RODO-2510 file (C-alpha; in nm, 4 decimals, decimal comma):
residues 263
     n   res          X          Y          Z
     1     m   -19,0444     1,6572    -4,8517
     2     n   -18,7062     1,4893    -4,8387
     3     r   -18,5480     1,7934    -4,6757
     4     i   -18,8236     1,8017    -4,4111
     5     s   -18,7917     1,4300    -4,3319
     6     l   -18,4174     1,4527    -4,2935
     7     k   -18,4286     1,7155    -4,0179
     8     p   -18,5373     1,4777    -3,7404
     9     l   -18,2736     1,2361    -3,8423
    10     a   -18,0127     1,5047    -3,8271
    11     v   -18,1219     1,6102    -3,4845
    12     v   -18,1102     1,2491    -3,3587
    13     a   -17,7639     1,2005    -3,5098
    14     a   -17,6430     1,5207    -3,3487
    15     l   -17,7687     1,4103    -3,0068
    16     i   -17,6025     1,0694    -3,0490
    17     l   -17,2781     1,2360    -3,1509
    18     l   -17,3033     1,4798    -2,8607
    19     w   -17,3605     1,1925    -2,6128
    20     a   -17,0753     0,9958    -2,7609
    21     l   -16,8359     1,2867    -2,7407
    22     a   -16,9588     1,3757    -2,3900
    23     p   -16,8175     1,7281    -2,3488
    24     f   -16,9156     1,7255    -1,9808
    25     g   -16,8097     1,5001    -1,6952
    26     t   -16,9547     1,4516    -1,3465
    27     v   -16,7743     1,4008    -1,0178
    28     p   -17,0137     1,2329    -0,7645
    29     a   -17,0118     1,2737    -0,3889
    30     g   -16,7145     1,1055    -0,2168
    31     y   -16,4849     1,1466    -0,5160
    32     r   -16,2451     1,3964    -0,6678
    33     g   -16,1694     1,4301    -1,0368
    34     v   -15,8424     1,4282    -1,2251
    35     m   -15,8564     1,5505    -1,5833
    36     t   -15,6144     1,3905    -1,8246
    37     t   -15,5297     1,5353    -2,1654
    38     f   -15,4111     1,2633    -2,4058
    39     g   -15,3235     1,0577    -2,0964
    40     s   -15,1362     1,3268    -1,9108
    41     p   -15,2960     1,4210    -1,5713
    42     g   -15,3458     1,7827    -1,4897
    43     a   -15,2410     1,9430    -1,1649
    44     q   -15,5929     2,0565    -1,0664
    45     v   -15,8145     1,8512    -0,8394
    46     l   -16,1735     1,8746    -0,9553
    47     s   -16,4376     1,8851    -0,6837
    48     e   -16,7874     1,7343    -0,6917
    49     g   -17,0130     1,8536    -0,9692
    50     i   -17,0191     1,8890    -1,3544
    51     h   -16,7012     1,9774    -1,5393
    52     f   -16,6333     2,0602    -1,9074
    53     r   -16,3827     1,8480    -2,1012
    54     v   -16,2623     1,8559    -2,4543
    55     p   -16,4119     1,5589    -2,6370
    56     l   -16,1683     1,2893    -2,7529
    57     a   -15,8752     1,4812    -2,6076
    58     q   -15,9608     1,4871    -2,2350
    59     r   -16,0957     1,2327    -1,9903
    60     l   -16,2302     1,2799    -1,6387
    61     n   -16,0968     1,0203    -1,3961
    62     l   -16,2478     0,9651    -1,0555
    63     v   -16,0470     0,9171    -0,7308
    64     n   -16,2294     0,7821    -0,4239
    65     v   -16,1757     1,0114    -0,1214
    66     s   -16,4363     0,8515     0,1090
    67     i   -16,3372     0,6304     0,4036
    68     q   -16,2448     0,2811     0,2938
    69     k   -16,1718    -0,0353     0,4825
    70     g   -15,8942    -0,2842     0,4344
    71     e   -15,8101    -0,6049     0,6210
    72     g   -15,5094    -0,8211     0,6120
    73     e   -15,3110    -1,0841     0,7971
    74     g   -14,9586    -1,2062     0,8117
    75     d   -14,6823    -1,3662     1,0212
    76     a   -14,4205    -1,1820     1,2254
    77     a   -14,1652    -1,2642     1,4952
    78     s   -14,1766    -1,1235     1,8451
    79     r   -13,8724    -1,0090     2,0425
    80     d   -13,8470    -1,3530     2,2105
    81     l   -13,8623    -1,5164     1,8637
    82     q   -14,2152    -1,6443     1,8918
    83     t   -14,4132    -1,6685     1,5660
    84     v   -14,7115    -1,4372     1,5737
    85     h   -14,9960    -1,4572     1,3261
    86     t   -15,1677    -1,1147     1,3203
    87     r   -15,4951    -1,0021     1,1672
    88     v   -15,5534    -0,6254     1,1370
    89     a   -15,8127    -0,3869     0,9984
    90     l   -15,7507    -0,0397     0,8642
    91     n   -15,9853     0,2491     0,7803
    92     y   -15,8286     0,5106     0,5520
    93     h   -15,9135     0,7739     0,2995
    94     v   -15,7293     0,9557     0,0228
    95     l   -15,6759     1,3192     0,1029
    96     p   -15,8683     1,5367    -0,1490
    97     e   -15,5698     1,7535    -0,2177
    98     g   -15,3661     1,4372    -0,2852
    99     a   -15,6015     1,2947    -0,5503
   100     v   -15,3667     1,3839    -0,8390
   101     s   -15,0674     1,2231    -0,6628
   102     v   -15,2653     0,9045    -0,5869
   103     y   -15,3867     0,8821    -0,9456
   104     r   -15,0427     0,9652    -1,1033
   105     d   -14,8049     0,7858    -0,8664
   106     l   -15,0181     0,4948    -0,7380
   107     g   -15,2251     0,4269    -1,0452
   108     n   -15,5433     0,5046    -0,8495
   109     e   -15,4817     0,1871    -0,6454
   110     p   -15,3488     0,3009    -0,3084
   111     g   -15,4667    -0,0140    -0,1356
   112     q   -15,2501    -0,2546    -0,3334
   113     r   -14,9676    -0,0184    -0,4220
   114     i   -14,8820     0,1370    -0,0824
   115     i   -15,1263     0,0595     0,1989
   116     l   -15,0899    -0,3202     0,2143
   117     p   -14,7091    -0,3179     0,2047
   118     a   -14,6945    -0,0388     0,4614
   119     v   -14,9227    -0,2246     0,7003
   120     q   -14,7204    -0,5466     0,6745
   121     e   -14,3891    -0,3637     0,7297
   122     a   -14,5249    -0,1613     1,0249
   123     v   -14,6737    -0,4714     1,1918
   124     k   -14,3501    -0,6638     1,1587
   125     a   -14,1348    -0,3802     1,2804
   126     v   -14,3417    -0,3096     1,5885
   127     t   -14,4025    -0,6731     1,6732
   128     a   -14,0306    -0,7283     1,6957
   129     r   -14,0076    -0,4688     1,9774
   130     f   -14,2293    -0,6748     2,2183
   131     t   -14,2233    -1,0250     2,3632
   132     a   -14,5163    -1,2500     2,2938
   133     e   -14,6605    -1,1891     2,6407
   134     e   -14,6200    -0,8101     2,6052
   135     l   -14,8064    -0,8204     2,2688
   136     v   -15,1111    -0,9423     2,4656
   137     a   -15,0631    -0,7326     2,7794
   138     k   -14,9647    -0,4113     2,5977
   139     r   -15,2010    -0,4391     2,3013
   140     t   -15,2853    -0,0689     2,3069
   141     d   -14,9189     0,0349     2,2978
   142     v   -14,8572    -0,1992     2,0072
   143     r   -15,1494    -0,0555     1,8107
   144     d   -15,0450     0,3028     1,8771
   145     q   -14,6902     0,2436     1,7521
   146     i   -14,8174     0,0735     1,4381
   147     v   -15,0571     0,3649     1,3703
   148     a   -14,7759     0,6172     1,4164
   149     q   -14,5578     0,4425     1,1590
   150     l   -14,8511     0,4075     0,9086
   151     r   -14,9487     0,7738     0,9345
   152     e   -14,5987     0,8965     0,8805
   153     r   -14,5460     0,6801     0,5742
   154     l   -14,8906     0,7046     0,4114
   155     a   -14,9139     1,0816     0,4495
   156     r   -14,6273     1,1200     0,2027
   157     h   -14,8527     0,9562    -0,0589
   158     g   -15,1685     1,1551     0,0122
   159     v   -15,3415     0,8871     0,2253
   160     a   -15,4716     0,9434     0,5822
   161     v   -15,5220     0,6820     0,8430
   162     d   -15,8610     0,7031     1,0224
   163     e   -15,8733     0,3907     1,2431
   164     f   -15,6479     0,0922     1,2967
   165     s   -15,7448    -0,2219     1,4853
   166     i   -15,5626    -0,5398     1,5808
   167     v   -15,8329    -0,7980     1,5222
   168     n   -15,6388    -1,0932     1,6644
   169     f   -15,3068    -1,2308     1,7727
   170     n   -15,2464    -1,6026     1,7190
   171     f   -14,9503    -1,7876     1,8703
   172     s   -14,8201    -2,1407     1,8419
   173     k   -14,9890    -2,4214     2,0299
   174     s   -14,6894    -2,4772     2,2582
   175     f   -14,6814    -2,1074     2,3560
   176     n   -15,0583    -2,1065     2,4236
   177     d   -15,0144    -2,4155     2,6449
   178     a   -14,7327    -2,2439     2,8336
   179     i   -14,9397    -1,9309     2,8868
   180     e   -15,2364    -2,1407     3,0117
   181     a   -15,0092    -2,3285     3,2526
   182     k   -14,8588    -2,0043     3,3806
   183     t   -15,2046    -1,8519     3,4275
   184     t   -15,3214    -2,1619     3,6214
   185     a   -15,0119    -2,1479     3,8477
   186     e   -15,0711    -1,7775     3,9216
   187     q   -15,4360    -1,8447     4,0017
   188     l   -15,3372    -2,1260     4,2435
   189     k   -15,0714    -1,9080     4,4013
   190     l   -15,3250    -1,6320     4,4462
   191     k   -15,5798    -1,8742     4,6035
   192     a   -15,3109    -2,0066     4,8388
   193     e   -15,2219    -1,6510     4,9533
   194     r   -15,5853    -1,5724     5,0124
   195     d   -15,6340    -1,8945     5,2074
   196     l   -15,3310    -1,8070     5,4176
   197     q   -15,4625    -1,4627     5,4898
   198     r   -15,8010    -1,6121     5,5846
   199     i   -15,6365    -1,8661     5,8214
   200     e   -15,4283    -1,5882     5,9862
   201     v   -15,7395    -1,3718     6,0354
   202     e   -15,9375    -1,6633     6,1808
   203     a   -15,6493    -1,7487     6,4173
   204     k   -15,6347    -1,3882     6,5311
   205     q   -16,0060    -1,3974     6,5886
   206     r   -15,9835    -1,7170     6,7988
   207     v   -15,7005    -1,5632     7,0043
   208     a   -15,9037    -1,2516     7,0609
   209     q   -16,2080    -1,4588     7,1607
   210     a   -16,0084    -1,6666     7,4029
   211     r   -15,8489    -1,3569     7,5545
   212     a   -16,1965    -1,2012     7,5971
   213     e   -16,3347    -1,5166     7,7586
   214     a   -16,0314    -1,5347     7,9964
   215     e   -16,0701    -1,1739     8,0947
   216     s   -16,4473    -1,2341     8,1495
   217     l   -16,3789    -1,5300     8,3786
   218     a   -16,1246    -1,3290     8,5686
   219     i   -16,3734    -1,0516     8,6265
   220     q   -16,6329    -1,3025     8,7380
   221     r   -16,3931    -1,4543     8,9895
   222     q   -16,3242    -1,1119     9,1283
   223     q   -16,6916    -1,0541     9,1712
   224     v   -16,7682    -1,3918     9,3567
   225     t   -16,8018    -1,3332     9,7345
   226     p   -16,9198    -1,5623    10,0234
   227     e   -17,2409    -1,3644    10,0414
   228     l   -17,3020    -1,4209     9,6650
   229     i   -17,2388    -1,7970     9,7048
   230     r   -17,4918    -1,8207     9,9923
   231     l   -17,7390    -1,6172     9,7960
   232     r   -17,7035    -1,8503     9,4962
   233     e   -17,7523    -2,1539     9,7267
   234     m   -18,0699    -2,0086     9,8658
   235     e   -18,1989    -1,9393     9,5216
   236     n   -18,1252    -2,2959     9,4091
   237     q   -18,3036    -2,4364     9,7203
   238     r   -18,6064    -2,2158     9,6560
   239     l   -18,6254    -2,3277     9,2946
   240     a   -18,6026    -2,6909     9,3994
   241     i   -18,8818    -2,6520     9,6501
   242     e   -19,1023    -2,4807     9,3899
   243     k   -19,0439    -2,7629     9,1465
   244     w   -19,1154    -3,0446     9,4097
   245     d   -19,4585    -3,2132     9,3657
   246     g   -19,4851    -3,3335     9,7252
   247     k   -19,4107    -3,6973     9,6544
   248     l   -19,1284    -3,8918     9,8023
   249     p   -18,9031    -4,0877     9,5713
   250     n   -18,9681    -4,4645     9,5537
   251     v   -18,6755    -4,6837     9,6494
   252     s   -18,6710    -5,0567     9,5687
   253     g   -18,4603    -5,2930     9,7815
   254     g   -18,2367    -5,2154    10,0722
   255     a   -18,3295    -5,0068    10,3683
   256     v   -18,6426    -4,7982    10,3732
   257     p   -18,5399    -4,4352    10,4158
   258     f   -18,8807    -4,3173    10,5228
   259     i   -19,1610    -4,4868    10,7299
   260     n   -19,5214    -4,3775    10,7091
   261     v   -19,6659    -4,3771    11,0612
   262     k   -20,0429    -4,4018    11,0713
   263     q   -20,2178    -4,2118    11,3402
***
């Protein structure tokens, strides 16, 4: 009876021991595995799935190879010695074939060990090539140069740059006021130039209108003849007769222009 009752306990103990020793490890999606034997990483990169390991001697370590996002901000100096506070965002991922290098050389912390310092250095180096105004006007060029530096440096450590964005540039209050004043002056200048163009166009229109009217009057004078004048007089007399109601005008005081003679 004792032997029979001990068998379930032995099975349970074996399962617990098997679970504790865990001779198998799993690499989930978006990760790569690095097997270490007594702390020493192997050269093979383990893909997603189940992998055998020697209990107590080996350990399966996971390296994230999915796209990750990092944000940071810092101060830099432009070419014209203006202080620029920059906020940037970076999307990156560890190259699957570089998982062992990231685990061994960067302690599986690429963000803190290499990415953050590389971003700060690249932003400062590129910012110093442009004036403060150019940083705003040539924002795309600034971003492209920063990305080029980051890709070159991070690729050596098994990290790829997916996207890089300059979230914001902040300048000193005095510089912002100077930019605003310059923008206002340029807008006023542009408005004055447009007003001048409008005045010139209107003046040309008036000259053209006056010239047309003068030419029209000259043509009319050429067309006026004595016969046309007599014809116009006859038309005016006819219109006056048609409008007359047959009554003589009443005149008060002075001489009587008309005398009614009764028959």
